[in-house]
C-alpha positions in Angstrom: -26.8 3.3 19.4 -23.1 3.7 20.2 -20.7 4.6 17.5 -17.8 2.4 16.4 -15.2 1.8 19.0 -11.6 2.8 18.3 -9.1 -0.1 18.1 -8.0 -1.0 21.6 -10.8 1.0 23.2 -11.4 -0.3 26.7 -8.1 -2.3 26.8 -5.4 -1.2 29.2 -1.9 -1.6 28.0 1.2 -1.9 30.1 4.8 -1.6 28.9 7.3 -3.7 30.8 10.8 -2.5 31.5 13.6 -3.8 29.3 13.5 -7.6 29.3 16.7 -9.6 29.3 16.8 -12.1 26.4 16.5 -15.1 28.7 13.1 -13.9 29.8 11.7 -13.4 26.3 10.7 -15.7 23.5 8.4 -15.8 20.5 5.3 -17.9 20.5 3.4 -18.4 17.2 5.1 -15.3 15.8 4.2 -13.1 18.9 6.9 -11.8 21.2 6.1 -12.9 24.8 7.8 -12.8 28.2 8.4 -15.9 30.3 5.9 -16.8 33.0 8.3 -15.7 35.7 8.8 -12.2 34.2 5.1 -11.9 33.5 4.3 -12.5 37.1 6.8 -9.9 38.0 5.1 -7.5 35.6 1.7 -8.4 37.1 3.0 -7.7 40.7 3.5 -4.1 39.7 -0.1 -3.5 38.6 -2.4 -5.8 40.4 -3.4 -6.3 44.0 -2.1 -9.2 46.1 -5.2 -11.4 45.8 -5.1 -11.1 42.0 -1.4 -11.9 42.0 -2.2 -15.0 44.1 -4.8 -16.1 41.6 -2.3 -15.7 38.7 0.3 -17.8 40.6 -2.3 -20.4 41.4 -3.3 -20.6 37.7 0.3 -20.9 36.6 0.9 -23.7 39.1 -2.3 -25.5 38.1 -1.3 -25.4 34.4 2.2 -26.7 35.4 3.8 -23.5 34.1 5.1 -22.1 37.4 8.8 -22.5 38.0 10.1 -21.0 41.3 13.7 -20.8 40.0 12.5 -18.8 37.0 10.6 -16.4 39.2 13.5 -16.0 41.5 15.8 -15.3 38.5 13.4 -12.6 37.3 13.4 -11.0 40.8 17.2 -11.1 40.9 17.4 -9.5 37.4 15.4 -6.5 38.5 15.3 -6.4 42.3 14.0 -2.8 42.5 10.9 -3.3 40.5 7.6 -2.1 41.8 5.7 -5.1 43.1 8.8 -7.1 43.9 8.1 -7.0 47.6 4.5 -8.2 46.9 5.7 -11.1 44.9 8.4 -12.0 47.4 5.8 -11.9 50.2 3.6 -14.3 48.2 6.5 -16.7 47.6 7.3 -16.7 51.3 3.6 -17.4 52.1 3.7 -20.3 49.6 6.9 -21.7 51.2 5.2 -21.7 54.6 1.7 -22.8 53.6 1.9 -24.3 50.1 0.1 -23.2 46.9 -3.5 -22.4 47.7 -6.5 -23.2 45.5 -8.9 -20.3 45.7 -12.0 -20.6 43.5 -12.6 -16.9 42.9 -11.1 -13.5 43.3 -13.3 -12.8 46.3 -12.0 -16.0 48.0 -8.4 -14.8 47.3 -9.4 -11.4 48.8 -10.8 -13.0 52.0 -7.6 -15.0 52.4 -5.6 -11.8 52.0 -7.8 -10.1 54.6 -7.1 -13.0 57.0 -3.4 -12.7 56.4 -3.4 -8.9 56.7 -5.2 -9.1 60.1 -2.9 -11.8 61.4 -5.7 -14.2 61.9 -5.0 -18.0 62.3 -4.5 -19.5 58.9 -7.4 -21.6 57.6 -7.5 -24.6 55.3 -8.7 -23.5 51.9 -11.1 -25.4 49.8 -10.7 -28.7 51.7 -13.3 -31.4 52.0 -15.3 -31.9 55.2 -17.7 -34.9 55.3 -17.7 -35.1 51.5 -18.4 -31.4 51.1 -15.8 -28.9 49.9 -15.8 -25.8 52.0 -14.2 -22.4 51.3 -12.3 -21.9 54.6 -12.1 -24.0 57.7 -10.4 -23.9 61.0 -10.4 -27.5 62.4 -9.1 -26.4 65.9 -12.0 -23.9 66.2 -14.6 -26.1 64.4 -15.4 -23.1 62.2 -16.3 -23.1 58.5 -16.5 -19.8 56.6 -18.2 -19.6 53.2 -18.2 -16.7 50.8 -21.5 -16.4 49.0 -21.6 -14.8 45.6 -24.8 -14.5 43.7 -23.4 -16.5 40.8 -23.3 -19.6 43.0 -26.8 -19.2 44.4 -29.0 -18.4 41.4 -31.4 -21.2 42.0 -33.7 -22.1 44.9 -32.2 -25.6 44.9 -28.6 -24.3 45.5 -29.9 -22.1 48.3 -31.7 -24.9 50.0 -28.8 -27.4 49.5 -26.4 -25.0 51.2 -28.7 -24.6 54.2 -29.1 -28.3 54.5 -25.3 -28.7 54.5 -25.0 -26.0 57.2 -27.3 -27.9 59.4 -25.4 -31.2 58.8 -22.2 -29.4 59.8 -23.9 -28.3 63.1 -24.7 -31.9 64.0 -21.0 -32.8 63.8 -20.0 -29.8 66.0 -19.0 -27.4 63.3 -20.3 -23.8 63.0 -20.8 -22.2 59.6 -20.6 -18.5 58.9 -21.6 -17.1 55.5 -20.3 -13.8 54.2 -21.8 -12.2 51.1 -19.2 -11.4 48.5 -20.3 -7.7 48.5 -19.5 -7.5 52.2 -16.0 -8.9 51.7 -15.4 -6.4 49.0 -16.8 -3.4 50.7 -16.1 -3.8 54.4 -13.0 -6.1 54.9 -12.3 -4.7 58.4 -15.7 -5.7 59.7 -15.3 -9.1 58.1 -11.9 -9.6 59.8 -13.4 -8.5 63.1 -16.3 -10.9 62.9 -14.0 -13.9 62.0 -11.7 -12.8 64.9 -14.8 -13.0 67.3 -16.0 -16.3 65.8 -12.6 -17.8 66.4 -12.9 -16.8 70.0 -9.9 -14.5 69.9 -11.5 -11.5 71.5 -10.5 -12.4 75.0 -7.0 -13.7 74.1 
């Protein structure tokens, strides 16, 4: 049996740079930074897909304020992660705030962006069914399958029935296991490139 754990054992801590008073406050007796400054802090220590998920969560909770984030970036423009956050803001300006359902979906979207593939619609409805990624022009649907979403035989069978239904309306469905997206992003990008018919372009 393991012995007692030390306080904070297993918890990673991160000390921010000096925070201007306008980006700090006290909530229930605990000093905290503003959402904008927190996102700037996060940009320095997480990957782009995780940063996207944080921004999506802030927007979903109606806590995201673009002016506040811009002010934080202006207050410390040389911060590590600033370029990453600015790139995400530019992407949001061009494509709106996405609604990924998991980190692996956010990762696949980042793979698509990094490999300059055509931008898909994310978690949109098609014939009453929400799909992870779809390219209407190419009649292509891409789903990311994680084990947590297919623990039952019923879920597995339902997905295959939906795939066949999509085929009858002229859509192709490609399923990628989450493990493949995580371990071999280059191969996933190449397969999507081929599925979109871009190899000869």
